[in-house]
Structure formats: C-alpha cells, structure tokens
C-alpha positions in Angstrom: 93.0 103.6 89.0 92.8 101.2 91.8 92.0 97.5 91.4 90.6 95.1 93.9 89.7 91.4 93.7 86.6 90.9 95.8 85.6 87.9 97.8 82.0 87.4 96.7 80.4 85.0 94.3 79.0 87.5 91.8 81.6 90.3 91.6 84.6 89.5 89.4 86.4 92.8 89.7 86.1 96.3 91.1 87.9 99.3 89.5 87.9 102.8 90.8 89.1 105.9 88.9 89.8 108.5 91.6 90.1 111.5 89.3 86.7 110.8 87.7 85.1 109.2 90.7 83.9 106.3 88.6 83.4 102.9 90.1 83.4 100.0 87.6 82.0 96.7 88.7 82.5 93.6 86.5 80.4 90.5 87.3 81.2 86.8 86.6 78.3 86.6 84.1 80.1 89.2 81.9 78.0 92.2 82.7 79.8 95.4 83.7 78.4 98.6 85.2 80.0 102.1 85.8 78.7 104.1 88.7 79.4 107.9 88.6 80.2 110.3 91.3 81.1 107.6 93.8 83.3 109.1 96.6 86.6 107.4 97.5 85.2 106.6 101.0 82.4 104.5 99.5 84.8 102.7 97.2 87.0 102.0 100.3 84.0 100.8 102.3 83.0 98.5 99.4 86.5 96.9 99.4 86.3 96.3 103.1 82.7 95.0 103.2 82.3 91.4 104.3 79.6 90.8 101.7 80.4 93.1 98.8 77.4 92.2 96.7 75.1 93.2 99.6 77.0 96.5 100.0 76.8 97.2 96.3 73.1 96.6 96.3 72.3 98.6 99.4 74.8 101.5 99.3 75.7 102.1 95.7 73.3 100.8 93.1 70.4 103.1 93.7 72.4 106.0 95.2 74.7 106.9 92.2 74.0 107.2 88.5 75.1 104.1 86.6 75.0 102.6 83.2 75.7 99.2 81.8 78.9 99.0 79.8 78.5 97.0 76.6 81.8 97.6 74.8 84.7 96.6 76.9 
C-alpha cells in the first residue's frame, strides 16, 4: 500500500492498495471513502495533480464505485 500526503485543503491522506485497486481518501473533517477498481495510473495522476480535490471530484468520484467508511 502506498501513502501520499496531498497538498490540498480538504484531503488529509490518500492510500492506494495496488493488489486490490482500492483508493482510500481521508478528509480533514473525518470522513473517509474507498473507491474500487481504480487503476494505478489514476492514483498516480491524483498524486501529481496540482489541485487534488478537483481531480478527485472530476476524474474519480463518479467514475469508480465508492462507499463511505464508517469504522476505521
């Protein structure tokens, strides 16, 4: 699993499980979401995006199945 500390106001951490292709996004407000079936290239693009919240909203959120994680 790779870890990345993003430079955006609302994203606290980004975690990626390469074997499962699960992208986990934790926000500063305490919410956490898992996005399923995310290719490594999309994770890589997210970590390089100048505005990661914008990238998440436009390239990931509605393109990959996701669920809110409540027990973490």
